[in-house]
BAKE-247754 format. One record per residue (C-alpha): residue number from 1; residue in three letters; x negated, y, z. Coordinates in Angstrom, 3 decimals, padded with zeros to 6 digits, m for minus. Example, Ala and Ser with C-alpha at 12.3 -4.5 7.8 and 13.67 -1.06 7.14 Angstrom:
<fises>
fise k: 1; r: ala; xx: m012.300; yy: m004.500; zz: 007.800
fise k: 2; r: ser; xx: m013.670; yy: m001.060; zz: 007.140
</fises>
This chain:
<fises>
fise k: 1; r: met; xx: m094.797; yy: 046.928; zz: m020.559
fise k: 2; r: thr; xx: m094.238; yy: 043.433; zz: m022.925
fise k: 3; r: val; xx: m092.073; yy: 041.078; zz: m021.588
fise k: 4; r: his; xx: m093.158; yy: 037.153; zz: m020.607
fise k: 5; r: pro; xx: m091.792; yy: 034.944; zz: m022.906
fise k: 6; r: val; xx: m089.689; yy: 032.540; zz: m019.814
fise k: 7; r: thr; xx: m088.307; yy: 036.144; zz: m018.810
fise k: 8; r: arg; xx: m086.960; yy: 036.746; zz: m021.630
fise k: 9; r: val; xx: m085.731; yy: 034.289; zz: m022.615
fise k: 10; r: arg; xx: m083.371; yy: 033.902; zz: m019.506
fise k: 11; r: thr; xx: m082.801; yy: 037.299; zz: m019.262
fise k: 12; r: ala; xx: m081.713; yy: 036.916; zz: m022.658
fise k: 13; r: gln; xx: m079.272; yy: 034.497; zz: m021.940
fise k: 14; r: lys; xx: m077.861; yy: 036.692; zz: m019.192
fise k: 15; r: val; xx: m077.379; yy: 039.877; zz: m020.689
fise k: 16; r: ala; xx: m076.327; yy: 038.354; zz: m024.185
fise k: 17; r: ala; xx: m073.969; yy: 036.087; zz: m022.245
fise k: 18; r: asp; xx: m071.386; yy: 036.203; zz: m025.155
fise k: 19; r: val; xx: m070.675; yy: 037.734; zz: m028.126
fise k: 20; r: arg; xx: m068.176; yy: 040.716; zz: m026.186
fise k: 21; r: ser; xx: m071.675; yy: 041.828; zz: m024.869
fise k: 22; r: ala; xx: m073.048; yy: 045.603; zz: m026.557
fise k: 23; r: pro; xx: m075.752; yy: 044.396; zz: m027.909
fise k: 24; r: ala; xx: m073.326; yy: 041.489; zz: m029.874
fise k: 25; r: his; xx: m071.007; yy: 044.621; zz: m030.834
fise k: 26; r: ala; xx: m074.082; yy: 046.487; zz: m031.847
fise k: 27; r: ile; xx: m075.245; yy: 043.758; zz: m034.607
fise k: 28; r: val; xx: m072.123; yy: 042.672; zz: m035.424
fise k: 29; r: ala; xx: m070.999; yy: 046.944; zz: m036.826
fise k: 30; r: ala; xx: m074.843; yy: 047.056; zz: m038.211
fise k: 31; r: leu; xx: m074.107; yy: 043.526; zz: m040.524
fise k: 32; r: ala; xx: m070.384; yy: 044.884; zz: m041.606
fise k: 33; r: gln; xx: m071.934; yy: 048.379; zz: m042.465
fise k: 34; r: ala; xx: m074.603; yy: 046.455; zz: m044.286
fise k: 35; r: ala; xx: m072.770; yy: 043.856; zz: m046.366
fise k: 36; r: ala; xx: m070.340; yy: 047.018; zz: m047.629
fise k: 37; r: ala; xx: m073.301; yy: 048.284; zz: m048.841
fise k: 38; r: ile; xx: m073.846; yy: 045.209; zz: m051.336
fise k: 39; r: gly; xx: m070.449; yy: 044.773; zz: m052.640
fise k: 40; r: ala; xx: m068.311; yy: 042.857; zz: m049.208
fise k: 41; r: pro; xx: m064.725; yy: 042.746; zz: m049.588
fise k: 42; r: asp; xx: m062.754; yy: 044.591; zz: m047.518
fise k: 43; r: asp; xx: m061.701; yy: 041.770; zz: m045.205
fise k: 44; r: phe; xx: m064.970; yy: 040.332; zz: m044.275
fise k: 45; r: ile; xx: m066.089; yy: 040.317; zz: m041.113
fise k: 46; r: pro; xx: m069.315; yy: 039.187; zz: m040.163
fise k: 47; r: gln; xx: m069.556; yy: 036.296; zz: m037.263
fise k: 48; r: val; xx: m072.387; yy: 036.453; zz: m034.484
fise k: 49; r: glu; xx: m073.468; yy: 033.712; zz: m031.967
fise k: 50; r: arg; xx: m075.664; yy: 032.648; zz: m029.671
fise k: 51; r: pro; xx: m077.977; yy: 029.999; zz: m031.371
fise k: 52; r: ala; xx: m078.415; yy: 026.563; zz: m030.509
fise k: 53; r: asp; xx: m082.065; yy: 027.309; zz: m029.606
fise k: 54; r: val; xx: m082.519; yy: 030.578; zz: m027.648
fise k: 55; r: thr; xx: m086.375; yy: 030.639; zz: m029.326
fise k: 56; r: his; xx: m084.917; yy: 031.453; zz: m032.354
fise k: 57; r: gly; xx: m083.784; yy: 034.161; zz: m031.003
fise k: 58; r: asp; xx: m080.722; yy: 035.971; zz: m028.861
fise k: 59; r: phe; xx: m078.635; yy: 036.133; zz: m031.841
fise k: 60; r: ala; xx: m077.390; yy: 034.626; zz: m034.769
fise k: 61; r: ser; xx: m075.473; yy: 034.881; zz: m038.223
fise k: 62; r: asn; xx: m074.067; yy: 033.271; zz: m040.977
fise k: 63; r: ala; xx: m072.920; yy: 036.723; zz: m043.220
fise k: 64; r: ala; xx: m075.643; yy: 035.749; zz: m045.903
fise k: 65; r: leu; xx: m074.288; yy: 032.077; zz: m046.326
fise k: 66; r: val; xx: m070.792; yy: 032.903; zz: m046.380
fise k: 67; r: leu; xx: m071.481; yy: 036.205; zz: m048.432
fise k: 68; r: ser; xx: m072.684; yy: 033.958; zz: m050.990
fise k: 69; r: gly; xx: m069.534; yy: 031.933; zz: m052.027
fise k: 70; r: arg; xx: m068.195; yy: 035.468; zz: m052.262
fise k: 71; r: leu; xx: m070.618; yy: 037.322; zz: m054.474
fise k: 72; r: gly; xx: m071.868; yy: 034.857; zz: m056.306
fise k: 73; r: arg; xx: m075.905; yy: 035.313; zz: m054.982
fise k: 74; r: ala; xx: m078.123; yy: 032.799; zz: m053.331
fise k: 75; r: pro; xx: m077.878; yy: 033.427; zz: m049.474
fise k: 76; r: arg; xx: m081.361; yy: 033.892; zz: m049.066
fise k: 77; r: glu; xx: m081.457; yy: 037.116; zz: m051.777
fise k: 78; r: ile; xx: m078.242; yy: 038.659; zz: m049.965
fise k: 79; r: ala; xx: m080.124; yy: 037.905; zz: m046.402
fise k: 80; r: ala; xx: m083.249; yy: 040.012; zz: m047.519
fise k: 81; r: glu; xx: m080.909; yy: 042.993; zz: m049.067
fise k: 82; r: leu; xx: m078.711; yy: 042.563; zz: m045.625
fise k: 83; r: val; xx: m082.336; yy: 043.119; zz: m043.877
fise k: 84; r: asp; xx: m083.140; yy: 046.163; zz: m045.250
fise k: 85; r: arg; xx: m080.214; yy: 047.469; zz: m044.992
fise k: 86; r: ile; xx: m078.911; yy: 046.789; zz: m041.115
fise k: 87; r: glu; xx: m079.418; yy: 050.240; zz: m039.039
fise k: 88; r: leu; xx: m079.784; yy: 048.941; zz: m035.628
fise k: 89; r: gly; xx: m083.322; yy: 050.459; zz: m034.090
fise k: 90; r: ser; xx: m085.501; yy: 049.011; zz: m031.953
fise k: 91; r: thr; xx: m084.149; yy: 049.779; zz: m028.959
fise k: 92; r: val; xx: m081.728; yy: 047.692; zz: m029.672
fise k: 93; r: val; xx: m083.620; yy: 044.754; zz: m031.980
fise k: 94; r: ser; xx: m087.078; yy: 044.239; zz: m032.075
fise k: 95; r: asp; xx: m087.012; yy: 041.451; zz: m034.962
fise k: 96; r: val; xx: m084.726; yy: 040.201; zz: m037.830
fise k: 97; r: val; xx: m085.763; yy: 036.882; zz: m039.188
fise k: 98; r: ile; xx: m084.317; yy: 034.839; zz: m042.254
fise k: 99; r: ala; xx: m084.187; yy: 031.574; zz: m041.364
fise k: 100; r: gly; xx: m083.426; yy: 028.251; zz: m043.214
fise k: 101; r: pro; xx: m081.223; yy: 029.044; zz: m046.472
fise k: 102; r: gly; xx: m080.560; yy: 031.963; zz: m044.866
fise k: 103; r: phe; xx: m079.706; yy: 032.482; zz: m041.465
fise k: 104; r: leu; xx: m080.582; yy: 035.494; zz: m040.020
fise k: 105; r: asn; xx: m082.148; yy: 035.068; zz: m036.555
fise k: 106; r: phe; xx: m081.797; yy: 038.435; zz: m034.087
fise k: 107; r: arg; xx: m084.262; yy: 038.730; zz: m031.067
fise k: 108; r: leu; xx: m083.229; yy: 041.756; zz: m028.401
fise k: 109; r: ser; xx: m085.638; yy: 044.149; zz: m027.625
fise k: 110; r: asp; xx: m087.091; yy: 044.755; zz: m024.491
fise k: 111; r: glu; xx: m085.466; yy: 047.944; zz: m023.675
fise k: 112; r: val; xx: m082.126; yy: 046.260; zz: m023.940
fise k: 113; r: leu; xx: m083.432; yy: 043.077; zz: m021.325
fise k: 114; r: trp; xx: m084.808; yy: 045.223; zz: m019.112
fise k: 115; r: ser; xx: m082.014; yy: 047.905; zz: m019.136
fise k: 116; r: gly; xx: m079.737; yy: 044.164; zz: m018.388
fise k: 117; r: leu; xx: m082.512; yy: 043.380; zz: m014.973
fise k: 118; r: arg; xx: m081.612; yy: 046.810; zz: m014.049
fise k: 119; r: thr; xx: m078.005; yy: 046.024; zz: m014.166
fise k: 120; r: val; xx: m078.378; yy: 042.933; zz: m012.098
fise k: 121; r: leu; xx: m080.624; yy: 045.017; zz: m009.947
fise k: 122; r: ala; xx: m078.091; yy: 047.968; zz: m008.789
fise k: 123; r: leu; xx: m075.370; yy: 045.440; zz: m007.955
fise k: 124; r: gly; xx: m077.286; yy: 043.263; zz: m005.872
fise k: 125; r: pro; xx: m075.690; yy: 040.914; zz: m004.261
fise k: 126; r: asp; xx: m072.206; yy: 040.993; zz: m006.300
fise k: 127; r: trp; xx: m073.695; yy: 040.503; zz: m009.580
fise k: 128; r: gly; xx: m072.160; yy: 037.935; zz: m011.939
fise k: 129; r: arg; xx: m069.060; yy: 038.079; zz: m008.825
fise k: 130; r: ser; xx: m065.589; yy: 038.332; zz: m011.538
fise k: 131; r: thr; xx: m061.822; yy: 038.782; zz: m010.647
fise k: 132; r: ala; xx: m059.132; yy: 036.924; zz: m011.243
fise k: 133; r: thr; xx: m055.931; yy: 037.776; zz: m013.527
fise k: 134; r: ala; xx: m054.162; yy: 036.477; zz: m010.825
fise k: 135; r: pro; xx: m056.113; yy: 036.368; zz: m007.378
fise k: 136; r: leu; xx: m054.392; yy: 032.848; zz: m004.697
fise k: 137; r: arg; xx: m054.771; yy: 033.005; zz: m001.064
fise k: 138; r: tyr; xx: m056.862; yy: 030.118; zz: m000.527
fise k: 139; r: asn; xx: m057.551; yy: 027.975; zz: 002.863
fise k: 140; r: val; xx: m060.606; yy: 025.876; zz: 002.729
fise k: 141; r: glu; xx: m059.819; yy: 023.495; zz: 005.664
fise k: 142; r: phe; xx: m063.267; yy: 021.601; zz: 005.965
fise k: 143; r: val; xx: m065.790; yy: 019.879; zz: 008.716
fise k: 144; r: ser; xx: m063.124; yy: 019.309; zz: 011.628
fise k: 145; r: ala; xx: m064.360; yy: 017.115; zz: 013.244
fise k: 146; r: asn; xx: m063.283; yy: 016.015; zz: 016.816
fise k: 147; r: pro; xx: m064.816; yy: 018.480; zz: 019.671
fise k: 148; r: thr; xx: m065.672; yy: 014.831; zz: 020.784
fise k: 149; r: gly; xx: m068.838; yy: 014.634; zz: 020.127
fise k: 150; r: pro; xx: m071.965; yy: 016.194; zz: 018.077
fise k: 151; r: leu; xx: m071.989; yy: 016.887; zz: 014.231
fise k: 152; r: his; xx: m073.596; yy: 013.998; zz: 012.208
fise k: 153; r: val; xx: m074.564; yy: 013.607; zz: 008.525
fise k: 154; r: ala; xx: m071.578; yy: 012.861; zz: 007.480
fise k: 155; r: his; xx: m070.337; yy: 016.211; zz: 008.298
fise k: 156; r: gly; xx: m073.014; yy: 017.980; zz: 006.814
fise k: 157; r: arg; xx: m072.148; yy: 016.383; zz: 003.598
fise k: 158; r: gly; xx: m068.667; yy: 018.415; zz: 004.018
fise k: 159; r: ala; xx: m069.541; yy: 021.713; zz: 005.383
fise k: 160; r: ala; xx: m071.741; yy: 021.923; zz: 001.903
fise k: 161; r: ile; xx: m068.451; yy: 020.384; zz: m000.532
fise k: 162; r: gly; xx: m066.012; yy: 022.724; zz: 001.821
fise k: 163; r: asp; xx: m068.419; yy: 025.759; zz: 001.493
fise k: 164; r: ala; xx: m069.684; yy: 025.604; zz: m002.327
fise k: 165; r: ala; xx: m065.654; yy: 025.256; zz: m003.240
fise k: 166; r: ala; xx: m065.332; yy: 028.484; zz: m001.097
fise k: 167; r: ser; xx: m067.987; yy: 030.038; zz: m002.627
fise k: 168; r: leu; xx: m067.129; yy: 029.421; zz: m005.861
fise k: 169; r: leu; xx: m063.965; yy: 030.498; zz: m005.426
fise k: 170; r: glu; xx: m064.502; yy: 033.777; zz: m003.876
fise k: 171; r: trp; xx: m066.796; yy: 034.572; zz: m006.769
fise k: 172; r: thr; xx: m063.920; yy: 034.485; zz: m009.095
fise k: 173; r: gly; xx: m061.997; yy: 036.659; zz: m006.733
fise k: 174; r: his; xx: m059.313; yy: 035.052; zz: m004.637
fise k: 175; r: glu; xx: m059.450; yy: 035.296; zz: m000.944
fise k: 176; r: val; xx: m060.619; yy: 032.556; zz: 000.607
fise k: 177; r: thr; xx: m060.070; yy: 031.392; zz: 004.752
fise k: 178; r: arg; xx: m062.822; yy: 028.326; zz: 006.307
fise k: 179; r: glu; xx: m061.488; yy: 026.870; zz: 008.752
fise k: 180; r: phe; xx: m061.999; yy: 024.351; zz: 010.812
fise k: 181; r: tyr; xx: m059.512; yy: 022.564; zz: 012.216
fise k: 182; r: val; xx: m060.209; yy: 021.145; zz: 016.097
fise k: 183; r: asn; xx: m057.952; yy: 017.620; zz: 017.333
fise k: 184; r: asp; xx: m058.144; yy: 019.128; zz: 020.730
fise k: 185; r: ala; xx: m054.632; yy: 017.212; zz: 020.991
fise k: 186; r: gly; xx: m054.443; yy: 013.632; zz: 022.097
fise k: 187; r: arg; xx: m055.985; yy: 010.332; zz: 023.422
fise k: 188; r: gln; xx: m059.617; yy: 010.978; zz: 022.523
fise k: 189; r: ile; xx: m059.785; yy: 014.240; zz: 024.657
fise k: 190; r: glu; xx: m058.506; yy: 012.083; zz: 027.653
fise k: 191; r: leu; xx: m060.701; yy: 009.665; zz: 027.020
fise k: 192; r: leu; xx: m063.438; yy: 012.213; zz: 026.765
fise k: 193; r: gly; xx: m063.154; yy: 013.753; zz: 029.912
fise k: 194; r: glu; xx: m062.703; yy: 010.389; zz: 031.746
fise k: 195; r: ser; xx: m066.052; yy: 009.322; zz: 030.123
fise k: 196; r: ile; xx: m067.904; yy: 012.654; zz: 031.711
fise k: 197; r: glu; xx: m066.267; yy: 011.735; zz: 034.938
fise k: 198; r: thr; xx: m067.514; yy: 007.771; zz: 034.582
fise k: 199; r: arg; xx: m070.996; yy: 008.967; zz: 034.145
fise k: 200; r: trp; xx: m070.846; yy: 011.296; zz: 037.016
fise k: 201; r: arg; xx: m069.808; yy: 008.444; zz: 039.175
fise k: 202; r: gln; xx: m072.433; yy: 006.372; zz: 038.066
fise k: 203; r: ala; xx: m075.071; yy: 009.118; zz: 038.491
fise k: 204; r: gly; xx: m074.435; yy: 009.236; zz: 042.371
fise k: 205; r: gly; xx: m074.267; yy: 005.418; zz: 042.586
fise k: 206; r: ala; xx: m070.963; yy: 003.771; zz: 041.420
fise k: 207; r: glu; xx: m071.403; yy: 000.411; zz: 039.415
fise k: 208; r: ile; xx: m068.468; yy: 001.182; zz: 037.281
fise k: 209; r: glu; xx: m067.755; yy: 000.582; zz: 033.681
fise k: 210; r: met; xx: m067.032; yy: 003.202; zz: 030.877
fise k: 211; r: pro; xx: m063.713; yy: 003.073; zz: 029.688
fise k: 212; r: gln; xx: m062.562; yy: 001.211; zz: 026.588
fise k: 213; r: gly; xx: m063.956; yy: 003.067; zz: 023.995
fise k: 214; r: gly; xx: m065.312; yy: 004.993; zz: 025.600
fise k: 215; r: tyr; xx: m068.085; yy: 008.011; zz: 024.185
fise k: 216; r: gln; xx: m071.577; yy: 006.155; zz: 024.911
fise k: 217; r: gly; xx: m074.214; yy: 009.242; zz: 023.184
fise k: 218; r: gln; xx: m076.545; yy: 010.526; zz: 025.429
fise k: 219; r: tyr; xx: m074.525; yy: 014.333; zz: 025.569
fise k: 220; r: val; xx: m072.192; yy: 012.630; zz: 027.696
fise k: 221; r: ile; xx: m074.827; yy: 012.758; zz: 030.549
fise k: 222; r: asp; xx: m076.136; yy: 015.312; zz: 029.668
fise k: 223; r: ile; xx: m072.123; yy: 017.223; zz: 029.830
fise k: 224; r: ala; xx: m071.558; yy: 015.543; zz: 033.053
fise k: 225; r: thr; xx: m075.035; yy: 016.879; zz: 034.678
fise k: 226; r: arg; xx: m074.244; yy: 020.067; zz: 033.249
fise k: 227; r: leu; xx: m070.410; yy: 020.621; zz: 034.755
fise k: 228; r: val; xx: m071.977; yy: 018.829; zz: 038.322
fise k: 229; r: asp; xx: m073.906; yy: 021.674; zz: 038.590
fise k: 230; r: glu; xx: m071.755; yy: 024.658; zz: 037.450
fise k: 231; r: leu; xx: m068.814; yy: 023.448; zz: 039.391
fise k: 232; r: gly; xx: m070.559; yy: 021.457; zz: 042.399
fise k: 233; r: ala; xx: m069.894; yy: 018.039; zz: 043.397
fise k: 234; r: asp; xx: m068.067; yy: 018.717; zz: 046.559
fise k: 235; r: arg; xx: m065.387; yy: 020.785; zz: 044.273
fise k: 236; r: leu; xx: m065.235; yy: 017.669; zz: 041.672
fise k: 237; r: glu; xx: m065.056; yy: 015.219; zz: 044.768
fise k: 238; r: ser; xx: m062.018; yy: 017.632; zz: 046.465
fise k: 239; r: met; xx: m060.005; yy: 017.543; zz: 043.032
fise k: 240; r: asp; xx: m057.488; yy: 015.814; zz: 042.222
fise k: 241; r: arg; xx: m057.819; yy: 013.065; zz: 039.646
fise k: 242; r: val; xx: m055.901; yy: 014.321; zz: 037.242
fise k: 243; r: glu; xx: m056.938; yy: 018.416; zz: 037.915
fise k: 244; r: arg; xx: m060.653; yy: 016.641; zz: 037.367
fise k: 245; r: leu; xx: m060.020; yy: 014.941; zz: 034.444
fise k: 246; r: arg; xx: m057.941; yy: 017.665; zz: 032.898
fise k: 247; r: leu; xx: m061.278; yy: 019.930; zz: 033.749
fise k: 248; r: phe; xx: m063.675; yy: 017.465; zz: 032.555
fise k: 249; r: ser; xx: m062.342; yy: 017.799; zz: 029.087
fise k: 250; r: ser; xx: m061.417; yy: 020.888; zz: 028.645
fise k: 251; r: arg; xx: m064.796; yy: 022.052; zz: 029.321
fise k: 252; r: ala; xx: m066.502; yy: 019.659; zz: 027.598
fise k: 253; r: ser; xx: m065.059; yy: 019.848; zz: 024.364
fise k: 254; r: glu; xx: m065.678; yy: 023.623; zz: 025.004
fise k: 255; r: leu; xx: m069.143; yy: 023.308; zz: 025.235
fise k: 256; r: leu; xx: m069.289; yy: 020.429; zz: 022.068
fise k: 257; r: arg; xx: m067.583; yy: 023.211; zz: 019.669
fise k: 258; r: ala; xx: m069.515; yy: 026.146; zz: 020.859
fise k: 259; r: glu; xx: m072.322; yy: 023.516; zz: 019.623
fise k: 260; r: gln; xx: m071.056; yy: 022.595; zz: 016.544
fise k: 261; r: gln; xx: m070.466; yy: 026.129; zz: 016.083
fise k: 262; r: arg; xx: m074.332; yy: 026.817; zz: 016.465
fise k: 263; r: asp; xx: m075.164; yy: 024.133; zz: 013.917
fise k: 264; r: leu; xx: m072.411; yy: 024.942; zz: 011.099
fise k: 265; r: glu; xx: m074.235; yy: 028.820; zz: 011.168
fise k: 266; r: glu; xx: m077.583; yy: 027.283; zz: 011.129
fise k: 267; r: phe; xx: m076.440; yy: 024.975; zz: 008.211
fise k: 268; r: gly; xx: m075.208; yy: 028.368; zz: 006.827
fise k: 269; r: val; xx: m071.582; yy: 027.538; zz: 007.010
fise k: 270; r: his; xx: m069.713; yy: 030.950; zz: 008.874
fise k: 271; r: met; xx: m066.184; yy: 029.688; zz: 009.675
fise k: 272; r: asp; xx: m063.140; yy: 032.381; zz: 009.498
fise k: 273; r: his; xx: m060.400; yy: 030.544; zz: 011.781
fise k: 274; r: trp; xx: m060.758; yy: 027.734; zz: 014.313
fise k: 275; r: phe; xx: m057.266; yy: 025.996; zz: 013.810
fise k: 276; r: asp; xx: m056.825; yy: 024.360; zz: 017.473
fise k: 277; r: glu; xx: m054.127; yy: 021.715; zz: 017.283
fise k: 278; r: ser; xx: m052.654; yy: 021.652; zz: 020.618
fise k: 279; r: ser; xx: m051.322; yy: 025.530; zz: 019.439
fise k: 280; r: leu; xx: m048.947; yy: 023.013; zz: 017.365
fise k: 281; r: phe; xx: m047.187; yy: 021.747; zz: 020.382
fise k: 282; r: ala; xx: m047.881; yy: 025.015; zz: 022.721
fise k: 283; r: thr; xx: m045.897; yy: 026.733; zz: 020.274
fise k: 284; r: gly; xx: m043.068; yy: 023.947; zz: 019.975
fise k: 285; r: gly; xx: m044.278; yy: 024.052; zz: 015.887
fise k: 286; r: val; xx: m044.354; yy: 019.746; zz: 016.280
fise k: 287; r: glu; xx: m041.730; yy: 019.170; zz: 018.039
fise k: 288; r: glu; xx: m039.776; yy: 021.846; zz: 015.072
fise k: 289; r: leu; xx: m040.835; yy: 019.573; zz: 013.044
fise k: 290; r: val; xx: m039.567; yy: 016.236; zz: 013.690
fise k: 291; r: val; xx: m035.704; yy: 018.001; zz: 014.627
fise k: 292; r: arg; xx: m036.202; yy: 019.280; zz: 011.044
fise k: 293; r: leu; xx: m036.978; yy: 015.762; zz: 009.617
fise k: 294; r: thr; xx: m034.461; yy: 014.107; zz: 011.358
fise k: 295; r: asp; xx: m031.630; yy: 016.286; zz: 011.075
fise k: 296; r: ser; xx: m032.305; yy: 016.201; zz: 007.225
fise k: 297; r: gly; xx: m032.244; yy: 012.549; zz: 007.107
fise k: 298; r: arg; xx: m035.810; yy: 012.113; zz: 006.266
fise k: 299; r: ala; xx: m036.896; yy: 010.769; zz: 009.781
fise k: 300; r: tyr; xx: m035.215; yy: 007.835; zz: 011.279
fise k: 301; r: glu; xx: m035.680; yy: 005.455; zz: 014.177
fise k: 302; r: asp; xx: m036.273; yy: 002.179; zz: 014.491
fise k: 303; r: asp; xx: m037.368; yy: 000.118; zz: 017.127
fise k: 304; r: gly; xx: m037.771; yy: 002.826; zz: 019.364
fise k: 305; r: ala; xx: m040.375; yy: 004.995; zz: 017.182
fise k: 306; r: leu; xx: m039.353; yy: 007.807; zz: 014.920
fise k: 307; r: trp; xx: m040.264; yy: 007.172; zz: 011.186
fise k: 308; r: leu; xx: m040.675; yy: 009.461; zz: 008.157
fise k: 309; r: arg; xx: m038.985; yy: 008.319; zz: 005.138
fise k: 310; r: thr; xx: m042.574; yy: 008.427; zz: 002.531
fise k: 311; r: thr; xx: m040.982; yy: 005.665; zz: 000.575
fise k: 312; r: asp; xx: m038.964; yy: 007.815; zz: m001.018
fise k: 313; r: leu; xx: m041.865; yy: 009.458; zz: m001.834
fise k: 314; r: gly; xx: m043.615; yy: 006.868; zz: m003.739
fise k: 315; r: asp; xx: m044.923; yy: 005.051; zz: m000.607
fise k: 316; r: glu; xx: m046.148; yy: 001.728; zz: 000.168
fise k: 317; r: lys; xx: m044.304; yy: 001.875; zz: 003.603
fise k: 318; r: asp; xx: m042.713; yy: 004.398; zz: 005.548
fise k: 319; r: arg; xx: m045.058; yy: 006.329; zz: 008.280
fise k: 320; r: val; xx: m044.620; yy: 006.397; zz: 012.004
fise k: 321; r: leu; xx: m044.503; yy: 009.585; zz: 013.321
fise k: 322; r: val; xx: m043.898; yy: 009.494; zz: 016.913
fise k: 323; r: lys; xx: m044.533; yy: 005.996; zz: 018.576
fise k: 324; r: ser; xx: m042.476; yy: 003.845; zz: 021.108
fise k: 325; r: asp; xx: m044.316; yy: 005.730; zz: 023.874
fise k: 326; r: gly; xx: m043.532; yy: 009.136; zz: 023.252
fise k: 327; r: ser; xx: m046.592; yy: 009.796; zz: 021.863
fise k: 328; r: his; xx: m046.985; yy: 011.904; zz: 018.090
fise k: 329; r: thr; xx: m049.144; yy: 010.480; zz: 015.618
fise k: 330; r: tyr; xx: m052.191; yy: 012.293; zz: 014.072
fise k: 331; r: phe; xx: m049.499; yy: 012.300; zz: 010.879
fise k: 332; r: val; xx: m046.921; yy: 014.692; zz: 012.434
fise k: 333; r: ser; xx: m049.435; yy: 017.152; zz: 013.625
fise k: 334; r: asp; xx: m051.019; yy: 016.900; zz: 010.130
fise k: 335; r: ile; xx: m047.448; yy: 017.946; zz: 008.297
fise k: 336; r: ala; xx: m047.051; yy: 020.486; zz: 010.444
fise k: 337; r: tyr; xx: m049.881; yy: 022.337; zz: 010.444
fise k: 338; r: his; xx: m049.896; yy: 022.310; zz: 006.556
fise k: 339; r: ile; xx: m046.277; yy: 024.256; zz: 007.707
fise k: 340; r: asp; xx: m047.986; yy: 026.519; zz: 009.622
fise k: 341; r: lys; xx: m050.734; yy: 027.223; zz: 006.598
fise k: 342; r: ala; xx: m048.084; yy: 027.954; zz: 004.623
fise k: 343; r: ala; xx: m045.949; yy: 030.311; zz: 007.050
fise k: 344; r: arg; xx: m049.641; yy: 031.928; zz: 007.359
fise k: 345; r: gly; xx: m049.028; yy: 033.235; zz: 003.675
fise k: 346; r: phe; xx: m051.804; yy: 031.009; zz: 001.906
fise k: 347; r: gln; xx: m050.532; yy: 029.771; zz: m001.292
fise k: 348; r: arg; xx: m053.458; yy: 027.065; zz: m002.015
fise k: 349; r: ala; xx: m054.751; yy: 024.869; zz: 000.434
fise k: 350; r: ile; xx: m057.513; yy: 022.614; zz: m000.264
fise k: 351; r: asp; xx: m058.584; yy: 019.845; zz: 002.695
fise k: 352; r: val; xx: m062.349; yy: 018.607; zz: 002.549
fise k: 353; r: trp; xx: m062.017; yy: 015.232; zz: 004.490
fise k: 354; r: gly; xx: m064.363; yy: 012.315; zz: 005.136
fise k: 355; r: ala; xx: m065.050; yy: 008.988; zz: 003.793
fise k: 356; r: asp; xx: m062.709; yy: 007.873; zz: 007.090
fise k: 357; r: his; xx: m059.846; yy: 009.589; zz: 006.040
fise k: 358; r: his; xx: m059.033; yy: 008.010; zz: 002.677
fise k: 359; r: gly; xx: m056.312; yy: 005.431; zz: 003.788
fise k: 360; r: his; xx: m054.923; yy: 009.066; zz: 005.082
fise k: 361; r: val; xx: m054.569; yy: 010.397; zz: 001.571
fise k: 362; r: pro; xx: m051.622; yy: 008.786; zz: m000.053
fise k: 363; r: arg; xx: m049.541; yy: 009.722; zz: 003.043
fise k: 364; r: met; xx: m050.120; yy: 013.381; zz: 003.024
</fises>
């Protein structure tokens, strides 16, 4: 069977990717033997490389040009003698052509190319995978949308970039964990519950306004309707408001997270781990960090708030860790989160952030 020219070129590019390939070694050995037969010096080692234009062949050598100066003969004359004496066989090379001032262009046989294709098929999805000389454990955190709404196109950008980076690291032999950081602590979760409660009340005829900064999307109305169907209006009415808001917040964030998971899976992205910000508070990680920073002198109190001395590290100003009302900033939980990554044994961390986090980069 004859290999199609386009297939031949592309296959040759893969099979003969560099001069370390088996065919290249065979060509170098045959050239060295032929050169010795025509009087080449003992220290002569022929060079073989990929030609700039693959249509000229799969490998090329300037051996005749190099020998010309050392033997005092015309390079094309030497090239012709080398071709006559090269012993490779049709199973390795199908054609050797003298080009230009005396270059030798070698074209691999179809048998070599088919052998390469069989290797590709045998390896299947592992073909091309390499092994890192010093593999590392990577944590690649990306998308990490708040569980307060559906994913949008900007999250798709982060998903594509993060998953591609993780795949490349895996392909080069590293151990990679794809991680989604769930911002399920803080005011935005409370606001989600308040928004759902408002939509529930409005559906019952109450003329009330959405809370300031509340979530306006149709999805809030849909979730409110679903939760009323699930829990029952009478049960919700009988609840203490604090308990009801907490239930709305937790159940809604669960539903939105499940939707985010489905969307990512449809997009072809599978997260290995979903890390809850709330776990950093539940396990005491955030409070432990605050104590460590304060005891070490890296954090200080001013005007009722706790500040981190980031100016000592080149930042333009110190940053707030704990506000004067006692609430924590995202900054302190982000620091605790990255400490947790190190504690879990990750040697490298890659964060893929959205365009709205540009200002966060210098702080981190």
